N, C-alpha and C positions, 0 to 999 in steps of 0.2 A: 421346498428345499431340494437342491440337486444332490444326488448321491455321489459319493466318491467313485462308485462303480460305474457310473453312467458314461458311455462313450461320448466323444465330442468330435465333430467334424470342423476343422479349421477353415479359414477363408480360402486357403490354398487348395482345399479339397482333400487333404490328408486327414485320416480319422485316427484318433488316439483311443485305445480300448478302454481307458478309464481316465480319471482326473489327476493322476499322480505322475510326477516327473522326477527323475534323478537330477538334482542340482549339479551344475558344473563345479567340480572340486579339484583344486590343485593337488597333485599327488607326487610329482617329481620322479615319475617312473619311466619317462621316455629316454631315448639315447641322446648323446651329445649332438648328433646331426639332426635332431628333431623327429627322427623316425620312432614309431611306437614300439614299445617293448612287449614281450609276451606277458609280462606282469601287468602292464596297463590294460592290455587286451582282456586278460582274465578278470580283472577288477570290474570292468565295464560290462562284459558279457554276463558276469554273474548277477548283476543288478537287472539286466534285461530278463534273465531267466527268472528272477524273483517277482516279476509282474509289473514293473514300471512301464507305463504307456509310452513315455518319452525318456530317452537316455541321452544326456548331454555329455560331451567330452569336457575335459578341463579347458580353461582358456588356452587356445592354440594360437601361437603367434604367426602373423601373416608375412613377416619379413625378418631377416636375421637381426636387424637392429631393434626389433620389437619384443625381444625376449626379456621377461621379467624375473624368471625363476630358473634355477638349475633343473635339468631333467624335464624340460617343458616340451609338450607336443608341438610340432611345427606343421604348417600347411603351406609352406612357401616354395617347396621344390617337388619336382616330379619323382625324385628318389623316395619321397615319403608316401607315394601312392599305393604301393603293394600292401603295406601295413594298414593304411586307411581302408582299402578295399576289403581286406579280411575282417576288420572291425565292423564296417558297415554291414557286411553280409551276416556276421554273427549276431548283431543286434536285431536285424530284420528277421533272422531265423527264429528268434524267440517272440516275434509278434510285436516288437516295440518300434517306435519311430526313432531313428538315430539323428541327432543334431550335432554339428560341430560348432563350438563357441569360438568365434573369431575375434582376435584382439591385437592391439599394439599397446605396449605398456607406457609409451611416452617417457615422462620423467622417471618412471619406475622401472627403467631398463638399465641396470648398473653396467658401467663400462667394463667391469671385470668379466661380464658374460658376453657383451657385444663387441668389445674392443673399440667402442666409439663413445664420445660424449653424448649423454641422453639429450633428446630434444623434446620440446613441448610447445604449447601455444605461445608462451612467453618465457623470458628468463626470470626466475624468482628463487627465493631461498625459503627453506623450512627449518625450524629448530629441532632437527632430529639427527641422531647419529648416522654418519656415513652418507648424508644427503649430498648428492651431486647436483650442482646448479646446472639446469638445462640451458641449451641455446634455443633461441626462438626459431620456430619452423620457418623455412623459406617456401616460396611458391613451388619450387622444385620438390621439396619434401612432401608437400600436400598433394601434388599431382602424382608423385610416386606411391604414396601410401594408399591413395584411392585405387590406383591400378593394382596394388598388392592385395587389397581386400577383394576386389573383383576376381583376381586370379585365384585367390584362396577359396572363394565361394564356388567358382566353376570347377576347381579341383575337387572340392567336397562333393559336388554333384556327380562328377565323373567317377568318384570312388563309390558311389551308390548310397550316400547318405540322403535322408529325406529332407534335410534343410540345414540352415545355419542360424546362429544367433549372434548379432553384433553386440559386443560387450562395451556398453557405454556407461558402465557403473563403476563404483569402487575406486575412483580416482585414477583410472587409466586414461589413455590418450583422448578419447572422445569426451570423457568426463572432465578432463583438464580444459578442453575447449569450451564446454558448456559452463564451466565455473565462472562466477562473477568476481572471483578473487585471483585464481591462477591465470586466467586469460586477461591480459592487460593490453591486448593489441588495439591499434587504432585504425586498422584497415578493414576489409570486408569480412574478416573472420573474427572480429572483436567488437566490443561495445554493446550493441543491442542484442537481445536474445536471438533474434533472427540471424544475426551475424555469427554469434557464438555457436548456433546450431547448424551453421552452413556445412561444415565438414561432414558431420554425421549424416545430414540429409542428402548431401551429394553422394556419399558412399552408399547410403540406403537405396537411393534411386538407381544408381549404377548397378548395384548387385541385383536389385529386383529386375532390371531390364535384361541383365545377362543370364538370369536364372528364372525363367518363367514358371508359372504353376504347371504341375502340382508341387514343385519344389517350394518348401516353406522358408520364409525369411522373417525373422523377428529381431527384437532388440531388448537388451537388459539395461535398466535405468536405476540409479539410486534416487529415490524421491527427495531426499533431504541430506544434509550433512551427516556423515558417520564415518569414522576411521579416516581413510585417505581421501574420501570424497568430501571436498570442501567448496564452499561457495555455491551450493546447490539449494535452490528454493523450490518448495513443493508446487506452488502455482506455475512456476516456469517449467518444471518437469512435466506437469500435466499438459501444458501447451505443446511441449516438444513431442510428447506421446501422440497428441492429436495430429500434429503435422506429419509424423511418421506414418500414421494410419492413412492420411491423404496420399502419402508417397507410395503406398501399396504394401506396407508390411502387414503380416498376418497375425502377429501377437506382440504383446508388450509384457516383458518379464520385470516385475517390480520387486526389487531387492530390499526388503524391509528390515533385515537383520533380526528384528523381533516382532513377529506378526501379532503379538498380543498388545503391543503398545500403541498409544495414540500419536498423532503428529506432533513434532516439535513446534511447528508454527501455529497449529491449532490444537492445543492440548485437550480440548473436549471432543475431538473428532478422530476417527480412524483414517489413515491416509489413503485407503483403497477406494472408497466410494467416489471421490472426485475423478479418478481415472475411468471408472465405469461410466460415469455421467458424460465424460468428454469423448469417449471412444464409440465408434459404431458397434452395434451388437455383434457383428460377425468378426470383429477383431478380439481375439481371446486375450485375457489377462492371466498370466502366471504369477503367483505370489510365493515368495520364500521368506523365511524368518523364524528360526528356532522351532520348527515343527517336529514334535516328537510323537504325538498321539493322533489317532483318528479324530478326536474332538478338536485338537489344534487345527487340523487340516480342514475340517468341516466349518470351523469358525471363519476361516479365510474365504471359503465359498460364500458364506453368508454375508461377508463384507463386500462381495462383488467379484472375487476371483473366479475364473473358469477352471483353472488347474492349479495344483499346489506342488511346488518343488521342495524336495526333501534332501537335506545335506548330511549333517553328522549322524542323524538317526539311520540313514541309509548305509553309512559306513559300518555301523555295528549291527544292522538288521537288513541284510541283503534281500530278505523275503518280506519286507515291510508291506508292500501292496497285497501280496497273496494272503498274508496272515490277517492284516487289518480288514480286508474285504470279506474274510471268511467268518468273522465274529469278534467277540471281545479279545483284545490283544494288548499286552503291556510290553512295550519295546524295551530291549536292553539299552541301558544308558552308560554302561562302562564305569570306570576304565576296565579294559581287558588286557590280558597278558599278550605278549608277542605270539605265543603259540596259538592262543584263541583267535587272534586277528589273522594269522596265516590261514586258519581254517575258514575264514570268510573271504578268501581270495585277495588278501592284502599282503604285499611283499614286504621284505625287511626294509627296503628303502622307504616305502610309504609308512611303515610302522614308526621309523625314526622321525619322519615329518609330523606324525600325529602326536608325538610327545609334546609338541608345542601347544597342543589343545587339550592336554590332560586326559587323553583317551587311552593312554597306555599305562599299565602298572607292571612292576617287576614280577617275574615268575614266582 
């Protein structure tokens, strides 16, 4: 058994001091122009100080029309570099690897934020409130978004981050192209899995070429349907992961939502072992999914993960790694009061967002 405390050297050559990562978490604390705020800096630096080996930013949009949430971090302009440099230095100063999660929201980019009709692989409708029918991507859109991802990755490297993660999960743009329901195209970006994976693979290869080792490049994937991720098949996702390893990526982040549950497609099996079997040994697997305790995290290592990403538990327990690696530890599960959350480097803005997840109670 691999211990959570064991360091790991990634394919890129970067070494993580333990097997614990801060999951990328939406927090709505950035400024309107995509620059990072002092509040968002403090939230992430506090988790680096708490012992996480990898600290990921929230999903950061690579172009103005790719923004999906208010107060979202941007990596699309050089005016965002000073704040990014300060954050990268702070994370590294605590001995953690800093990664920027890069994304474009596709259909999940409301016109109220971007001023434009959202675009996606195809035009389609969904039976949910305030859904905006997207326009199908043009060749110009696809060429532009590829260039935007490359520019954001090189900007992240220039800022001093150790790497980037391409967000291809949770029903965002790459996931929309991978989907066998949202993607209804009949050209080279639709139909077969190879075609549906073309945009993600083209971006992955271009980013890898523009950001050579020791810069780390990985991808986050939804293994199956959940939430906004629709039309996603486990066997297809495993194949996409294997292709991306061939394309030179250093890790695959499997977003399980609940790491204790078996596959939807194969109810008698856990979804992680097929990824481990399909990937070269030097391509690390990060797994996430309702990890609260050290036992939860260790169970994912036993299923084939190399690192474990912690989300909500890290919000309420910024010192989770330090405490869990020191001995028996029962993490706080909340809900907590706004005053208690502020003491954990969580701003009033983030507190209000966390009310959606029942992590906040009145004073």
